[in-house]
C-alpha angles and dihedrals in degrees: 000000000000093000093059122088119220094259090047092053093048090049090049091051091048091051091049091052090051093048095048097043097259125276123351122246135200111275089231088063091063092053094047095048091048092049096048093039091054094051109101089208094055122102134200093270093055091052092045091053091058094046093048088067089071122060096203094045090052090050094050096050094046090049091051093046091053095048118113090244094064106020109059094163131085096242115092118224117236101159117082094213089060090048090054092050091049096047099038128226096275094052091048092051095047092047092053092051093054094054119102111253123238093235095068093046093050090051090058097040111022093158092066090061093200092171091065091051092052092050090048089052090052092051091050090049091048091054091047090051093052091047092048090055091049095052096044103252107166101205096054093161093060091047088052090052091049089055092046094052100038092101094037091122092061092048091049094049091046090052102041099031107030095157092053091046092052090048089056091051091050092051091055092043091053091047092241094130146345120270094259093045089050090055092052093044097049103036102013097243142050128268089244092059092046091050092050093048092050096050090046090054088048086052097237115169116279088240088071099044093046092059092059094081126086116265118234111196116240127202100264132153112238131342122334112265102190108095098217094044092047091052091048094050093044094048095043095048091045092054090047087054091051089045089061092048101041112020123095088213113023115210096201119097093203126096121236090253092053092049092050090048091052090049089054090049099050096040103033090231116135122237094252090057090046090053090049091051091050092049093048095047092048092054090049091051091048091053091048091053089056093050092052095045092243121156101264092209087077087075091060113102118259123258110248117168092184093066114090094181112139096189092047092049091049091053090045090054091051092051092047090049092052094055093043093050092047092051094046098042129230097343128229111019139142122272113250115228119214135179096246117092098225094246102100088128132043112273109272127212112228094219133205117008095011114046095007085074093063092082094043102045103062117169108327128181101203102188143337105200120142112275117232121156103251122178094197092050090049092051091049092050092049091050092049090049090051091055092045093050094046090051091044094238117190110286091235088064091050091051091050093048092049092052090048089052092051091052104037101023106035095031107239117153090226139357134192141194115213121190130207117237117247091251092050091234099113144011129215137194107250107168129024136173136191140027114335090023095139093055091050093049092047093051094055101054115135094336109187119241110246111158095184099056105019122072094200093051091051093049093049096047101036099030131230140107135253145190113216106197098182118017091181092073114106095240091058095041089062091056099043128080117271114285091359097146093039096052099037101031086222111150096164131021146156124233133179133178125239118216138171123199087352090300120123117251105164142280145271120231129191134172145166098228093147104044093035089211124149119268103241131208088253090055090051092049093049092046092051092046089058094045088051090057090058090049089051092048091052093046093052097048 
């Protein structure tokens, strides 16, 4: 790349975009645009709403609307709804169909992970949109577009120059340079500069290109009044915030707390409202990922041991908890007992990575480290699980990591995974961790399934989770295996079923038999977060 001047490189990128049909989009975008565009009752705003969910689709339509062929006036178009009106529904639909789909690109260059970058852009834009509404910006749609396209340069380089992009990532991974220095070394300029040059050649409004630079806070009294400068500061600070949450090597030197404080200063929005905007935009992004069939684990914050940012880690925990709770369901609740016996269908073998592991696991004592509830350990375990799930690690490894998290992260004295037999006639402890592990494993050997008189059987077959605060009470004694409390010294415990495709697989069990301390709400939350990770791993296999 060293032999190319900056204008030459930009021209080469532009030529590549022309030859490949411009930027890729999610395949779901094509279907949605065609559906809305074909509805005689739809208007330009309805079509614009669907296209705004996709950064590359928004870019393409705005570029086309500002071309000399369609836009004969002097005023540049920055609102997508106006672009739709100018182009017309049929032109929009035909344009979308000619664009290269994301799926084919990802097949050729999976390491670039362009899908994750596009989803990240959407989340940034969603947060910017919520903040714009809070601080009274009138043209919210244009602010949203500025947020959506702020990292356009990185998406373009990843798409047109995948080998160069991967070289940058390797440089950062091998600690040879920072992310920005890697950009300059490999392609001779930053993503920000490339993005600005591209949108200028596409004749986007200046209001968009000016927001693509990094905001440096100035000593001002009160919120920023200038519209363009407010958008630039809002977009830049938002992307720095997302950089801390999602980048392997954040380029910002600010802490999460400092970024949030600057956002409050330049917008006049208090920190509580900022937190609410972040929460709302994250949930919207999570829902979008589901609609587009994207791996939702990409919305989980990155693991970064070098960051000692308490506010950032707290927010990261909250985002992780949201996804985990959504996957698992409503959390701790009583098992419902019904008259049916759970055997309406023939017993089904959960093949491959689920029940195929029954023969291979055997009795396995995973770990026996001291158990102390440790928030940092818990966050590390959740991050490691995220990586394992996204890389489709063997389910045995996921099980082991979850048990380790229950013991070392949540603080249970011991934890166990029990699996249902293929014929659904018995369940057996297969993995256990912590003090007293041998006794727990020995107790759950070939336990017969009896959903009417055995709490564990009912949970496995019917699903659910439960906190038993005092197993010595008569009501519980009648539902627990014979001599359960006597042999295991377990007065209180947590248990949750594991299912895949609504079929029973087994259950997780955890207690504090040694310390005899109360199982707290925090313990319950951590336990259910980890169970949710197993559910997610099984669903994505």
